[in-house]
N, C-alpha and C positions, 0 to 999 in steps of 0.2 A: 845375696842379700834378701831375707826373708821379710815377707808384709805379712800378717796376718788383718783380715779385712772382715767384718762381720752383717752379714744379711737377713732380714729378715724372711719368712718363710712364703710370701708374695714375692720374691725375688726369684726369679728363673735363675738358676745355676748356667743354662748355657749359655742366656745373653749374659750372664756378668763376668762369665768365663770369659768369650767371645770380646765384650770389650774390654779386660785388662790386658789379651792377647794383643787388643788393637796398640793400647800402649806400649805395650814389650815393644811394641815391632815398630812403633815410633822414633825411638831411643837407638841411634846406631851406636851407641858407646856398649848397649850390652852385648855379652862374648853369645854367638849361634852355634859353642859347644863348651860345655851340654846345653842340653836345650833344657826352658827356662816348663817349670812346671807348675802346674797350678791344679788343686784337687780341696776337696773336704776336711779340712783337720778335724771339724766338731760338731755335733749336733745337740742343740741344746732346748730351751722347753720355749725359745722365743725366739730361733732361728737358726742359724751356723752360721760357723766361717769357712774360710775360704784362705789355702795359704798358699803364697806366691811365693815360689823358687826362681831368682833369677843369677845370673852370673856377670860379673865386670871387675875391671882391672883392679886393684888394690888402690893406686893409685889417683885418688879423686872420687874416693868411694863414697865422703859423703856429700858431697856435690851431687853425687849420679841419684843417692838415694833421694833427697830432697825433689829434684827433680822429676825421680817418679813416682814418689808420695802426692806431687802436685799434678804429673801429668793423670792418675789414676782418677783422682777425683775430679777433673774437668771431666774425662771420657764420660764416668760416670752419669754425672748431671748431665750432661748433653743428652743421654740417648734416657734420662728418666730415673734412675735410678737412686736410690738414697741410703748408703751405708748405715748401719745402725740398725738396732730392734728396734 
């Protein structure tokens, strides 16, 4: 599963990454192998994009993706990070 999120330059990469990793770790249905990846996929004039790669079973993929998107938004909001530019 690939998810791309955009952040303004005022958002620390380390804080955003740590928060997303917390979201990943909280969902047991994600596979541990291969390990997830989080990295900067692009730098733009108004911010940067993070690409998140996680793996799960093909069965229930869409439900897992919806759950993950919701969890990321909740966790980012909880620490005061607002995605988008």
